[in-house]
N, CA and C atoms as a LAMMPS dump frame, in Angstrom:
ITEM: TIMESTEP
0
ITEM: NUMBER OF ATOMS
636
ITEM: BOX BOUNDS ff ff ff
-5.0000000000000000e+02 5.0000000000000000e+02
-5.0000000000000000e+02 5.0000000000000000e+02
-5.0000000000000000e+02 5.0000000000000000e+02
ITEM: ATOMS id mol type element x y z
1 1 1 N 137.442 -103.124 -416.963
2 1 2 C 136.176 -102.971 -416.229
3 1 3 C 135.719 -104.343 -415.743
4 2 1 N 135.181 -104.41 -414.556
5 2 2 C 134.752 -105.687 -414.002
6 2 3 C 133.451 -106.153 -414.628
7 3 1 N 133.187 -107.434 -414.451
8 3 2 C 131.923 -107.993 -414.93
9 3 3 C 130.748 -107.253 -414.314
10 4 1 N 130.86 -106.94 -413.024
11 4 2 C 129.759 -106.241 -412.345
12 4 3 C 129.509 -104.883 -412.978
13 5 1 N 130.595 -104.16 -413.257
14 5 2 C 130.431 -102.835 -413.861
15 5 3 C 129.822 -102.923 -415.239
16 6 1 N 130.228 -103.909 -416.002
17 6 2 C 129.692 -104.05 -417.349
18 6 3 C 128.21 -104.408 -417.302
19 7 1 N 127.832 -105.276 -416.399
20 7 2 C 126.425 -105.641 -416.293
21 7 3 C 125.587 -104.458 -415.834
22 8 1 N 126.174 -103.625 -414.966
23 8 2 C 125.422 -102.471 -414.491
24 8 3 C 125.122 -101.538 -415.662
25 9 1 N 126.127 -101.352 -416.559
26 9 2 C 125.896 -100.505 -417.72
27 9 3 C 124.792 -101.071 -418.597
28 10 1 N 124.759 -102.382 -418.735
29 10 2 C 123.726 -103.017 -419.545
30 10 3 C 122.35 -102.767 -418.945
31 11 1 N 122.214 -102.924 -417.631
32 11 2 C 120.916 -102.724 -416.993
33 11 3 C 120.467 -101.271 -417.069
34 12 1 N 121.406 -100.354 -417.237
35 12 2 C 121.04 -98.956 -417.37
36 12 3 C 120.735 -98.585 -418.819
37 13 1 N 120.657 -99.58 -419.67
38 13 2 C 120.279 -99.308 -421.056
39 13 3 C 121.417 -98.909 -421.95
40 14 1 N 122.658 -99.202 -421.561
41 14 2 C 123.817 -98.793 -422.347
42 14 3 C 124.397 -99.911 -423.199
43 15 1 N 123.687 -101.012 -423.316
44 15 2 C 124.25 -102.146 -424.041
45 15 3 C 124.562 -101.789 -425.487
46 16 1 N 123.676 -101.095 -426.153
47 16 2 C 123.903 -100.75 -427.558
48 16 3 C 125.206 -99.965 -427.715
49 17 1 N 125.402 -98.95 -426.865
50 17 2 C 126.618 -98.153 -426.952
51 17 3 C 127.845 -98.975 -426.584
52 18 1 N 127.706 -99.852 -425.594
53 18 2 C 128.833 -100.693 -425.199
54 18 3 C 129.24 -101.614 -426.344
55 19 1 N 128.291 -102.123 -427.07
56 19 2 C 128.581 -102.993 -428.2
57 19 3 C 129.257 -102.228 -429.335
58 20 1 N 128.78 -101.027 -429.585
59 20 2 C 129.39 -100.205 -430.635
60 20 3 C 130.83 -99.875 -430.264
61 21 1 N 131.058 -99.499 -429.006
62 21 2 C 132.417 -99.186 -428.562
63 21 3 C 133.318 -100.414 -428.663
64 22 1 N 132.78 -101.574 -428.311
65 22 2 C 133.563 -102.802 -428.415
66 22 3 C 133.889 -103.109 -429.871
67 23 1 N 132.916 -102.901 -430.753
68 23 2 C 133.14 -103.149 -432.177
69 23 3 C 134.209 -102.213 -432.737
70 24 1 N 134.168 -100.947 -432.34
71 24 2 C 135.176 -99.985 -432.795
72 24 3 C 136.568 -100.434 -432.36
73 25 1 N 136.686 -100.859 -431.104
74 25 2 C 137.984 -101.305 -430.601
75 25 3 C 138.468 -102.545 -431.345
76 26 1 N 137.581 -103.487 -431.59
77 26 2 C 137.96 -104.721 -432.276
78 26 3 C 138.372 -104.457 -433.719
79 27 1 N 137.636 -103.605 -434.401
80 27 2 C 137.964 -103.294 -435.799
81 27 3 C 139.291 -102.558 -435.874
82 28 1 N 139.544 -101.674 -434.906
83 28 2 C 140.819 -100.959 -434.875
84 28 3 C 141.988 -101.925 -434.682
85 29 1 N 141.746 -102.974 -433.907
86 29 2 C 142.81 -103.939 -433.612
87 29 3 C 143.028 -104.942 -434.738
88 30 1 N 141.942 -105.45 -435.301
89 30 2 C 142.062 -106.582 -436.23
90 30 3 C 141.41 -106.36 -437.583
91 31 1 N 140.795 -105.199 -437.796
92 31 2 C 140.1 -104.956 -439.039
93 31 3 C 138.746 -105.635 -439.06
94 32 1 N 137.917 -105.348 -440.04
95 32 2 C 136.581 -105.961 -440.119
96 32 3 C 136.622 -107.482 -440.177
97 33 1 N 137.662 -108.039 -440.782
98 33 2 C 137.747 -109.497 -440.904
99 33 3 C 137.967 -110.158 -439.554
100 34 1 N 138.55 -109.434 -438.614
101 34 2 C 138.815 -110.006 -437.302
102 34 3 C 137.725 -109.741 -436.291
103 35 1 N 136.643 -109.128 -436.73
104 35 2 C 135.546 -108.785 -435.831
105 35 3 C 134.528 -109.915 -435.746
106 36 1 N 134.085 -110.207 -434.529
107 36 2 C 132.964 -111.132 -434.333
108 36 3 C 132.023 -110.53 -433.303
109 37 1 N 130.754 -110.794 -433.488
110 37 2 C 129.78 -110.249 -432.551
111 37 3 C 129.903 -110.926 -431.185
112 38 1 N 130.388 -112.164 -431.176
113 38 2 C 130.587 -112.872 -429.908
114 38 3 C 131.674 -112.195 -429.08
115 39 1 N 132.757 -111.765 -429.762
116 39 2 C 133.832 -111.091 -429.038
117 39 3 C 133.378 -109.708 -428.566
118 40 1 N 132.566 -109.023 -429.371
119 40 2 C 132.019 -107.738 -428.942
120 40 3 C 131.161 -107.914 -427.699
121 41 1 N 130.373 -108.986 -427.666
122 41 2 C 129.542 -109.268 -426.494
123 41 3 C 130.415 -109.55 -425.275
124 42 1 N 131.481 -110.308 -425.473
125 42 2 C 132.373 -110.618 -424.358
126 42 3 C 132.969 -109.352 -423.781
127 43 1 N 133.412 -108.454 -424.652
128 43 2 C 134.015 -107.215 -424.173
129 43 3 C 132.993 -106.316 -423.489
130 44 1 N 131.742 -106.409 -423.924
131 44 2 C 130.689 -105.608 -423.298
132 44 3 C 130.2 -106.245 -422.003
133 45 1 N 130.631 -107.484 -421.729
134 45 2 C 130.27 -108.149 -420.49
135 45 3 C 128.886 -108.75 -420.478
136 46 1 N 128.433 -109.192 -421.655
137 46 2 C 127.097 -109.782 -421.744
138 46 3 C 127.183 -111.131 -422.446
139 47 1 N 126.099 -111.851 -422.468
140 47 2 C 126.066 -113.163 -423.1
141 47 3 C 126.15 -113.025 -424.616
142 48 1 N 126.573 -114.057 -425.327
143 48 2 C 126.656 -114 -426.789
144 48 3 C 125.321 -113.709 -427.466
145 49 1 N 124.211 -114.005 -426.76
146 49 2 C 122.895 -113.775 -427.351
147 49 3 C 122.411 -112.34 -427.167
148 50 1 N 122.958 -111.633 -426.183
149 50 2 C 122.462 -110.298 -425.843
150 50 3 C 122.534 -109.292 -426.994
151 51 1 N 123.601 -109.263 -427.814
152 51 2 C 123.671 -108.266 -428.883
153 51 3 C 122.507 -108.317 -429.863
154 52 1 N 121.883 -109.491 -429.992
155 52 2 C 120.825 -109.628 -430.991
156 52 3 C 119.543 -108.908 -430.575
157 53 1 N 119.519 -108.366 -429.377
158 53 2 C 118.395 -107.517 -428.977
159 53 3 C 118.477 -106.162 -429.68
160 54 1 N 119.671 -105.797 -430.128
161 54 2 C 119.882 -104.494 -430.759
162 54 3 C 120.335 -104.586 -432.21
163 55 1 N 121.028 -105.659 -432.565
164 55 2 C 121.558 -105.819 -433.925
165 55 3 C 121.222 -107.222 -434.422
166 56 1 N 120.679 -107.296 -435.631
167 56 2 C 120.226 -108.601 -436.113
168 56 3 C 121.374 -109.547 -436.415
169 57 1 N 122.566 -108.982 -436.744
170 57 2 C 123.735 -109.816 -437.009
171 57 3 C 124.983 -108.95 -436.908
172 58 1 N 126.133 -109.572 -437.154
173 58 2 C 127.4 -108.85 -437.055
174 58 3 C 127.472 -107.711 -438.065
175 59 1 N 126.95 -107.928 -439.27
176 59 2 C 127.004 -106.87 -440.282
177 59 3 C 126.247 -105.636 -439.826
178 60 1 N 125.127 -105.822 -439.147
179 60 2 C 124.343 -104.685 -438.673
180 60 3 C 125.13 -103.861 -437.657
181 61 1 N 125.914 -104.544 -436.827
182 61 2 C 126.73 -103.826 -435.849
183 61 3 C 127.86 -103.066 -436.548
184 62 1 N 128.512 -103.704 -437.494
185 62 2 C 129.568 -103.028 -438.245
186 62 3 C 128.98 -101.871 -439.056
187 63 1 N 127.777 -102.045 -439.579
188 63 2 C 127.112 -100.979 -440.329
189 63 3 C 126.859 -99.764 -439.44
190 64 1 N 126.543 -100.004 -438.178
191 64 2 C 126.34 -98.893 -437.242
192 64 3 C 127.644 -98.136 -437.024
193 65 1 N 128.747 -98.878 -436.915
194 65 2 C 130.053 -98.23 -436.782
195 65 3 C 130.354 -97.407 -438.037
196 66 1 N 130.095 -97.974 -439.209
197 66 2 C 130.344 -97.27 -440.465
198 66 3 C 129.473 -96.019 -440.569
199 67 1 N 128.221 -96.13 -440.159
200 67 2 C 127.31 -94.976 -440.201
201 67 3 C 127.865 -93.838 -439.361
202 68 1 N 128.318 -94.157 -438.163
203 68 2 C 128.881 -93.121 -437.295
204 68 3 C 130.157 -92.547 -437.894
205 69 1 N 130.896 -93.397 -438.595
206 69 2 C 132.089 -92.909 -439.261
207 69 3 C 131.755 -91.895 -440.343
208 70 1 N 130.744 -92.187 -441.149
209 70 2 C 130.351 -91.249 -442.202
210 70 3 C 129.832 -89.942 -441.607
211 71 1 N 129.117 -90.033 -440.498
212 71 2 C 128.644 -88.812 -439.839
213 71 3 C 129.825 -87.966 -439.372
214 72 1 N 130.831 -88.627 -438.793
215 72 2 C 132.011 -87.908 -438.328
216 72 3 C 132.776 -87.31 -439.501
217 73 1 N 132.877 -88.069 -440.599
218 73 2 C 133.568 -87.568 -441.787
219 73 3 C 132.833 -86.373 -442.38
220 74 1 N 131.518 -86.439 -442.425
221 74 2 C 130.723 -85.319 -442.947
222 74 3 C 131.039 -84.035 -442.198
223 75 1 N 131.095 -84.15 -440.885
224 75 2 C 131.371 -82.978 -440.057
225 75 3 C 132.758 -82.424 -440.344
226 76 1 N 133.73 -83.302 -440.445
227 76 2 C 135.098 -82.843 -440.685
228 76 3 C 135.249 -82.206 -442.061
229 77 1 N 134.614 -82.785 -443.066
230 77 2 C 134.702 -82.211 -444.408
231 77 3 C 134.021 -80.852 -444.471
232 78 1 N 132.87 -80.739 -443.816
233 78 2 C 132.154 -79.463 -443.808
234 78 3 C 132.969 -78.389 -443.095
235 79 1 N 133.598 -78.761 -442.007
236 79 2 C 134.441 -77.813 -441.277
237 79 3 C 135.633 -77.39 -442.112
238 80 1 N 136.186 -78.31 -442.887
239 80 2 C 137.326 -77.982 -443.742
240 80 3 C 136.909 -77.078 -444.899
241 81 1 N 135.729 -77.32 -445.457
242 81 2 C 135.256 -76.559 -446.61
243 81 3 C 134.886 -75.131 -446.232
244 82 1 N 134.198 -74.966 -445.117
245 82 2 C 133.831 -73.636 -444.607
246 82 3 C 133.096 -72.808 -445.664
247 83 1 N 132.221 -73.477 -446.434
248 83 2 C 131.484 -72.782 -447.499
249 83 3 C 132.412 -72.092 -448.501
250 84 1 N 133.606 -72.651 -448.682
251 84 2 C 134.532 -72.099 -449.665
252 84 3 C 135.268 -70.859 -449.233
253 85 1 N 135.227 -70.553 -447.955
254 85 2 C 135.868 -69.316 -447.463
255 85 3 C 137.202 -69.65 -446.8
256 86 1 N 138.17 -68.744 -446.884
257 86 2 C 138.106 -67.445 -447.57
258 86 3 C 138.383 -67.533 -449.067
259 87 1 N 138.893 -68.707 -449.536
260 87 2 C 139.22 -68.855 -450.953
261 87 3 C 138.868 -70.278 -451.374
262 88 1 N 138.022 -70.431 -452.402
263 88 2 C 137.486 -71.757 -452.747
264 88 3 C 138.524 -72.824 -453.053
265 89 1 N 139.571 -72.496 -453.822
266 89 2 C 140.565 -73.51 -454.172
267 89 3 C 141.271 -74.011 -452.921
268 90 1 N 141.651 -73.103 -452.052
269 90 2 C 142.32 -73.512 -450.817
270 90 3 C 141.391 -74.343 -449.94
271 91 1 N 140.128 -73.921 -449.861
272 91 2 C 139.153 -74.667 -449.06
273 91 3 C 138.929 -76.054 -449.645
274 92 1 N 138.962 -76.151 -450.971
275 92 2 C 138.798 -77.451 -451.636
276 92 3 C 139.965 -78.376 -451.293
277 93 1 N 141.157 -77.821 -451.291
278 93 2 C 142.333 -78.599 -450.901
279 93 3 C 142.234 -79.027 -449.436
280 94 1 N 141.661 -78.157 -448.608
281 94 2 C 141.505 -78.48 -447.191
282 94 3 C 140.571 -79.674 -446.984
283 95 1 N 139.589 -79.832 -447.873
284 95 2 C 138.713 -81.002 -447.794
285 95 3 C 139.53 -82.279 -447.961
286 96 1 N 140.409 -82.288 -448.956
287 96 2 C 141.259 -83.453 -449.169
288 96 3 C 142.154 -83.722 -447.978
289 97 1 N 142.693 -82.664 -447.398
290 97 2 C 143.546 -82.823 -446.224
291 97 3 C 142.753 -83.409 -445.06
292 98 1 N 141.523 -82.952 -444.887
293 98 2 C 140.674 -83.466 -443.804
294 98 3 C 140.367 -84.943 -444.013
295 99 1 N 140.199 -85.34 -445.263
296 99 2 C 139.94 -86.754 -445.574
297 99 3 C 141.129 -87.618 -445.148
298 100 1 N 142.33 -87.159 -445.459
299 100 2 C 143.523 -87.909 -445.094
300 100 3 C 143.69 -87.998 -443.579
301 101 1 N 143.436 -86.905 -442.904
302 101 2 C 143.553 -86.891 -441.442
303 101 3 C 142.548 -87.853 -440.829
304 102 1 N 141.346 -87.88 -441.376
305 102 2 C 140.326 -88.793 -440.859
306 102 3 C 140.775 -90.239 -441.027
307 103 1 N 141.292 -90.59 -442.199
308 103 2 C 141.733 -91.966 -442.442
309 103 3 C 142.848 -92.367 -441.488
310 104 1 N 143.713 -91.416 -441.165
311 104 2 C 144.851 -91.713 -440.296
312 104 3 C 144.456 -91.792 -438.828
313 105 1 N 143.564 -90.926 -438.407
314 105 2 C 143.23 -90.836 -436.982
315 105 3 C 142.026 -91.668 -436.569
316 106 1 N 141.239 -92.136 -437.538
317 106 2 C 140.052 -92.937 -437.231
318 106 3 C 140.085 -94.248 -438.026
319 107 1 N 141.106 -95.083 -437.782
320 107 2 C 141.248 -96.3 -438.598
321 107 3 C 140.075 -97.265 -438.483
322 108 1 N 139.443 -97.334 -437.303
323 108 2 C 138.31 -98.253 -437.148
324 108 3 C 137.121 -97.789 -437.982
325 109 1 N 136.815 -96.512 -437.908
326 109 2 C 135.726 -95.972 -438.716
327 109 3 C 136.027 -96.162 -440.2
328 110 1 N 137.245 -95.811 -440.592
329 110 2 C 137.626 -95.882 -442.003
330 110 3 C 137.506 -97.314 -442.524
331 111 1 N 137.959 -98.282 -441.733
332 111 2 C 137.888 -99.682 -442.155
333 111 3 C 136.44 -100.154 -442.248
334 112 1 N 135.622 -99.776 -441.284
335 112 2 C 134.21 -100.179 -441.316
336 112 3 C 133.498 -99.555 -442.509
337 113 1 N 133.845 -98.327 -442.83
338 113 2 C 133.194 -97.611 -443.92
339 113 3 C 133.554 -98.172 -445.291
340 114 1 N 134.834 -98.547 -445.475
341 114 2 C 135.309 -98.844 -446.817
342 114 3 C 135.877 -100.246 -447.017
343 115 1 N 136.074 -101.003 -445.954
344 115 2 C 136.704 -102.307 -446.102
345 115 3 C 135.829 -103.466 -445.626
346 116 1 N 134.706 -103.173 -445.02
347 116 2 C 133.858 -104.241 -444.477
348 116 3 C 132.94 -104.86 -445.519
349 117 1 N 132.879 -104.275 -446.703
350 117 2 C 132.052 -104.783 -447.809
351 117 3 C 130.584 -104.923 -447.399
352 118 1 N 130.099 -103.908 -446.726
353 118 2 C 128.699 -103.894 -446.303
354 118 3 C 127.832 -103.474 -447.486
355 119 1 N 126.732 -104.15 -447.661
356 119 2 C 125.759 -103.756 -448.673
357 119 3 C 124.98 -102.556 -448.134
358 120 1 N 125.386 -101.357 -448.539
359 120 2 C 124.778 -100.149 -447.989
360 120 3 C 123.282 -100.085 -448.264
361 121 1 N 122.846 -100.645 -449.385
362 121 2 C 121.425 -100.596 -449.72
363 121 3 C 120.585 -101.413 -448.742
364 122 1 N 121.219 -102.352 -448.051
365 122 2 C 120.499 -103.141 -447.051
366 122 3 C 120.409 -102.413 -445.717
367 123 1 N 121.108 -101.271 -445.633
368 123 2 C 121.11 -100.471 -444.408
369 123 3 C 120.841 -99.021 -444.808
370 124 1 N 119.572 -98.639 -444.938
371 124 2 C 119.224 -97.304 -445.444
372 124 3 C 119.899 -96.164 -444.694
373 125 1 N 120.026 -96.294 -443.384
374 125 2 C 120.664 -95.237 -442.619
375 125 3 C 122.112 -95.054 -443.015
376 126 1 N 122.788 -96.151 -443.27
377 126 2 C 124.186 -96.088 -443.694
378 126 3 C 124.3 -95.452 -445.068
379 127 1 N 123.414 -95.82 -445.964
380 127 2 C 123.429 -95.245 -447.308
381 127 3 C 123.226 -93.739 -447.249
382 128 1 N 122.283 -93.303 -446.428
383 128 2 C 122.016 -91.869 -446.281
384 128 3 C 123.228 -91.141 -445.714
385 129 1 N 123.869 -91.739 -444.718
386 129 2 C 125.032 -91.11 -444.098
387 129 3 C 126.182 -90.993 -445.087
388 130 1 N 126.389 -92.034 -445.897
389 130 2 C 127.479 -91.986 -446.871
390 130 3 C 127.201 -90.934 -447.945
391 131 1 N 125.957 -90.822 -448.367
392 131 2 C 125.601 -89.817 -449.372
393 131 3 C 125.746 -88.411 -448.804
394 132 1 N 125.449 -88.273 -447.512
395 132 2 C 125.577 -86.968 -446.868
396 132 3 C 127.039 -86.53 -446.837
397 133 1 N 127.937 -87.466 -446.562
398 133 2 C 129.363 -87.129 -446.554
399 133 3 C 129.836 -86.741 -447.956
400 134 1 N 129.426 -87.514 -448.955
401 134 2 C 129.85 -87.209 -450.325
402 134 3 C 129.258 -85.884 -450.797
403 135 1 N 128.081 -85.533 -450.293
404 135 2 C 127.441 -84.285 -450.736
405 135 3 C 128.281 -83.057 -450.379
406 136 1 N 129.082 -83.153 -449.322
407 136 2 C 129.962 -82.028 -448.985
408 136 3 C 130.979 -81.831 -450.093
409 137 1 N 131.584 -82.923 -450.536
410 137 2 C 132.567 -82.848 -451.617
411 137 3 C 131.914 -82.426 -452.921
412 138 1 N 130.728 -82.951 -453.191
413 138 2 C 130.063 -82.586 -454.439
414 138 3 C 129.672 -81.111 -454.44
415 139 1 N 129.181 -80.617 -453.304
416 139 2 C 128.828 -79.198 -453.222
417 139 3 C 130.04 -78.313 -453.434
418 140 1 N 131.171 -78.721 -452.885
419 140 2 C 132.394 -77.953 -453.077
420 140 3 C 132.816 -77.982 -454.539
421 141 1 N 132.694 -79.152 -455.176
422 141 2 C 133.045 -79.275 -456.584
423 141 3 C 132.149 -78.398 -457.45
424 142 1 N 130.883 -78.283 -457.083
425 142 2 C 129.97 -77.414 -457.832
426 142 3 C 130.413 -75.959 -457.752
427 143 1 N 130.875 -75.551 -456.578
428 143 2 C 131.366 -74.178 -456.423
429 143 3 C 132.599 -73.95 -457.278
430 144 1 N 133.53 -74.911 -457.251
431 144 2 C 134.758 -74.781 -458.032
432 144 3 C 134.452 -74.791 -459.524
433 145 1 N 133.613 -75.722 -459.968
434 145 2 C 133.31 -75.85 -461.397
435 145 3 C 132.544 -74.649 -461.935
436 146 1 N 131.76 -74.02 -461.084
437 146 2 C 130.955 -72.881 -461.543
438 146 3 C 131.81 -71.698 -461.976
439 147 1 N 133.087 -71.707 -461.597
440 147 2 C 133.974 -70.606 -461.979
441 147 3 C 134.448 -70.74 -463.422
442 148 1 N 134.265 -71.918 -464.028
443 148 2 C 134.708 -72.133 -465.412
444 148 3 C 133.65 -71.633 -466.386
445 149 1 N 134.071 -71.187 -467.574
446 149 2 C 133.096 -70.763 -468.599
447 149 3 C 132.16 -71.907 -468.939
448 150 1 N 130.901 -71.603 -469.194
449 150 2 C 129.902 -72.642 -469.431
450 150 3 C 130.229 -73.584 -470.579
451 151 1 N 130.733 -73.112 -471.718
452 151 2 C 130.978 -74.052 -472.823
453 151 3 C 131.917 -75.2 -472.455
454 152 1 N 132.912 -74.933 -471.622
455 152 2 C 133.853 -75.99 -471.279
456 152 3 C 133.806 -76.402 -469.832
457 153 1 N 132.709 -76.07 -469.175
458 153 2 C 132.608 -76.337 -467.733
459 153 3 C 132.504 -77.844 -467.479
460 154 1 N 133.38 -78.408 -466.657
461 154 2 C 133.314 -79.843 -466.379
462 154 3 C 132.154 -80.161 -465.446
463 155 1 N 131.576 -81.343 -465.554
464 155 2 C 130.487 -81.722 -464.644
465 155 3 C 131.001 -81.797 -463.207
466 156 1 N 130.28 -81.155 -462.306
467 156 2 C 130.713 -81.125 -460.906
468 156 3 C 130.805 -82.524 -460.315
469 157 1 N 129.878 -83.407 -460.712
470 157 2 C 129.906 -84.768 -460.181
471 157 3 C 131.193 -85.474 -460.593
472 158 1 N 131.622 -85.265 -461.823
473 158 2 C 132.864 -85.878 -462.292
474 158 3 C 134.045 -85.375 -461.472
475 159 1 N 134.08 -84.064 -461.236
476 159 2 C 135.173 -83.473 -460.449
477 159 3 C 135.177 -84.064 -459.043
478 160 1 N 134.005 -84.144 -458.445
479 160 2 C 133.916 -84.672 -457.089
480 160 3 C 134.378 -86.125 -457.028
481 161 1 N 133.966 -86.939 -457.995
482 161 2 C 134.344 -88.348 -458.014
483 161 3 C 135.844 -88.522 -458.252
484 162 1 N 136.405 -87.717 -459.148
485 162 2 C 137.836 -87.819 -459.412
486 162 3 C 138.658 -87.457 -458.179
487 163 1 N 138.286 -86.372 -457.522
488 163 2 C 139.042 -85.928 -456.345
489 163 3 C 138.849 -86.902 -455.193
490 164 1 N 137.648 -87.445 -455.056
491 164 2 C 137.408 -88.442 -454.008
492 164 3 C 138.282 -89.677 -454.255
493 165 1 N 138.319 -90.129 -455.515
494 165 2 C 139.132 -91.3 -455.847
495 165 3 C 140.606 -91.038 -455.553
496 166 1 N 141.059 -89.842 -455.852
497 166 2 C 142.448 -89.495 -455.582
498 166 3 C 142.724 -89.48 -454.079
499 167 1 N 141.853 -88.821 -453.325
500 167 2 C 142.036 -88.733 -451.875
501 167 3 C 141.96 -90.119 -451.237
502 168 1 N 141.007 -90.922 -451.701
503 168 2 C 140.834 -92.246 -451.106
504 168 3 C 142.021 -93.152 -451.435
505 169 1 N 142.51 -93.066 -452.641
506 169 2 C 143.663 -93.878 -453.018
507 169 3 C 144.891 -93.525 -452.199
508 170 1 N 145.158 -92.246 -452.045
509 170 2 C 146.318 -91.817 -451.257
510 170 3 C 146.132 -92.192 -449.794
511 171 1 N 144.916 -92.023 -449.283
512 171 2 C 144.655 -92.385 -447.892
513 171 3 C 144.866 -93.873 -447.663
514 172 1 N 144.372 -94.693 -448.57
515 172 2 C 144.455 -96.143 -448.404
516 172 3 C 145.882 -96.661 -448.547
517 173 1 N 146.657 -96.049 -449.439
518 173 2 C 148.02 -96.525 -449.67
519 173 3 C 149.043 -95.919 -448.717
520 174 1 N 148.91 -94.611 -448.487
521 174 2 C 149.983 -93.898 -447.793
522 174 3 C 149.56 -93.174 -446.512
523 175 1 N 148.271 -93.074 -446.269
524 175 2 C 147.835 -92.245 -445.155
525 175 3 C 147.172 -92.984 -444.024
526 176 1 N 147.27 -94.293 -444.01
527 176 2 C 146.603 -95.083 -442.982
528 176 3 C 147.302 -94.918 -441.631
529 177 1 N 146.546 -95.201 -440.591
530 177 2 C 147.098 -95.136 -439.249
531 177 3 C 147.468 -96.497 -438.714
532 178 1 N 147.641 -97.499 -439.593
533 178 2 C 147.97 -98.856 -439.151
534 178 3 C 149.154 -99.397 -439.953
535 179 1 N 149.405 -100.685 -439.816
536 179 2 C 150.565 -101.295 -440.461
537 179 3 C 150.452 -101.344 -441.981
538 180 1 N 149.27 -101.091 -442.522
539 180 2 C 149.087 -101.109 -443.965
540 180 3 C 149.614 -99.871 -444.663
541 181 1 N 150.103 -98.905 -443.892
542 181 2 C 150.589 -97.659 -444.475
543 181 3 C 151.913 -97.883 -445.194
544 182 1 N 152.041 -97.361 -446.415
545 182 2 C 153.27 -97.484 -447.191
546 182 3 C 154.067 -96.191 -447.089
547 183 1 N 155.367 -96.312 -447.23
548 183 2 C 156.239 -95.156 -447.057
549 183 3 C 156.217 -94.269 -448.295
550 184 1 N 156.389 -92.975 -448.052
551 184 2 C 156.425 -91.985 -449.121
552 184 3 C 157.606 -91.046 -448.875
553 185 1 N 158.216 -90.51 -449.938
554 185 2 C 159.285 -89.525 -449.735
555 185 3 C 158.741 -88.134 -449.435
556 186 1 N 157.442 -88.025 -449.299
557 186 2 C 156.767 -86.759 -448.991
558 186 3 C 155.569 -87.105 -448.124
559 187 1 N 154.892 -86.09 -447.609
560 187 2 C 153.709 -86.362 -446.804
561 187 3 C 152.526 -86.688 -447.721
562 188 1 N 151.585 -87.505 -447.258
563 188 2 C 150.389 -87.768 -448.058
564 188 3 C 149.649 -86.482 -448.399
565 189 1 N 149.664 -85.525 -447.469
566 189 2 C 148.979 -84.247 -447.719
567 189 3 C 149.602 -83.509 -448.894
568 190 1 N 150.94 -83.5 -448.947
569 190 2 C 151.61 -82.822 -450.057
570 190 3 C 151.323 -83.521 -451.384
571 191 1 N 151.316 -84.844 -451.365
572 191 2 C 151.031 -85.601 -452.584
573 191 3 C 149.627 -85.301 -453.094
574 192 1 N 148.657 -85.293 -452.186
575 192 2 C 147.281 -85.023 -452.587
576 192 3 C 147.114 -83.59 -453.061
577 193 1 N 147.71 -82.662 -452.35
578 193 2 C 147.565 -81.257 -452.732
579 193 3 C 148.12 -81.009 -454.128
580 194 1 N 149.279 -81.598 -454.428
581 194 2 C 149.86 -81.438 -455.761
582 194 3 C 148.973 -82.083 -456.815
583 195 1 N 148.428 -83.265 -456.502
584 195 2 C 147.568 -83.951 -457.453
585 195 3 C 146.292 -83.188 -457.738
586 196 1 N 145.669 -82.661 -456.702
587 196 2 C 144.439 -81.89 -456.877
588 196 3 C 144.716 -80.633 -457.678
589 197 1 N 145.822 -79.958 -457.378
590 197 2 C 146.154 -78.73 -458.094
591 197 3 C 146.371 -78.999 -459.576
592 198 1 N 147.14 -80.049 -459.889
593 198 2 C 147.375 -80.382 -461.294
594 198 3 C 146.067 -80.746 -461.996
595 199 1 N 145.206 -81.461 -461.303
596 199 2 C 143.917 -81.863 -461.873
597 199 3 C 143.058 -80.625 -462.163
598 200 1 N 142.967 -79.723 -461.213
599 200 2 C 142.153 -78.524 -461.413
600 200 3 C 142.732 -77.642 -462.505
601 201 1 N 144.057 -77.548 -462.57
602 201 2 C 144.679 -76.768 -463.637
603 201 3 C 144.372 -77.369 -465.009
604 202 1 N 144.353 -78.704 -465.097
605 202 2 C 144.083 -79.357 -466.383
606 202 3 C 142.662 -79.063 -466.867
607 203 1 N 141.771 -78.762 -465.925
608 203 2 C 140.393 -78.437 -466.279
609 203 3 C 140.172 -76.931 -466.393
610 204 1 N 141.229 -76.174 -466.169
611 204 2 C 141.094 -74.72 -466.216
612 204 3 C 140.392 -74.143 -465.004
613 205 1 N 140.407 -74.885 -463.885
614 205 2 C 139.705 -74.446 -462.683
615 205 3 C 140.64 -73.826 -461.659
616 206 1 N 141.935 -73.826 -461.948
617 206 2 C 142.917 -73.211 -461.048
618 206 3 C 144.008 -72.606 -461.912
619 207 1 N 144.511 -71.444 -461.506
620 207 2 C 145.554 -70.776 -462.267
621 207 3 C 146.884 -71.465 -462.114
622 208 1 N 147.714 -71.374 -463.119
623 208 2 C 149.033 -72.018 -463.081
624 208 3 C 149.95 -71.365 -462.071
625 209 1 N 149.577 -70.166 -461.627
626 209 2 C 150.426 -69.475 -460.661
627 209 3 C 150.051 -69.795 -459.242
628 210 1 N 148.979 -70.571 -459.059
629 210 2 C 148.547 -70.933 -457.699
630 210 3 C 149.592 -71.843 -457.068
631 211 1 N 150.019 -71.522 -455.884
632 211 2 C 151.044 -72.314 -455.2
633 211 3 C 150.42 -73.161 -454.123
634 212 1 N 150.71 -74.465 -454.069
635 212 2 C 150.155 -75.338 -453.043
636 212 3 C 150.662 -74.964 -451.661
């Protein structure tokens, strides 16, 4: 895009979006460590000082990217869960699969969300968005755990945290969409599905005859 076109977008009030798009592209290319607000400004076709009209610093811009990532993840997880229909265990596994797909297909969002080391408490909107995404997994875990007898029923929060840790670990090691991805003799989805099934069986939340 020419300098003239970029300036025209700025005058039409699109600078904030142009900066976010530039940040997403930069993070996808070089990761959060390779991102600078000056380079985002250059790509948006504005002066190095212009971004500070919308973002107080580089972290605030990366936090906006992360917030949008959590919003997108929330939507994908909710769509995968489908309120536990038609079968809760399968829908629960679908949540994990959606998490892996998101990590692979949205590397910039994923890196901003989990690798930028943003203090979420300093960005209330980001904290809310991240909690909203996790609430989908926790709600699903509550549905799954409620099927167990009360005396031995595992805490839903524990189930949600364990499955999240498993999904995140597999995504980070084997399911990335960049050069950091490690090779596996199976698909990341198959690895996660087997792990979740074994975990749920160990808690008595899935039958031993359930096939992944």
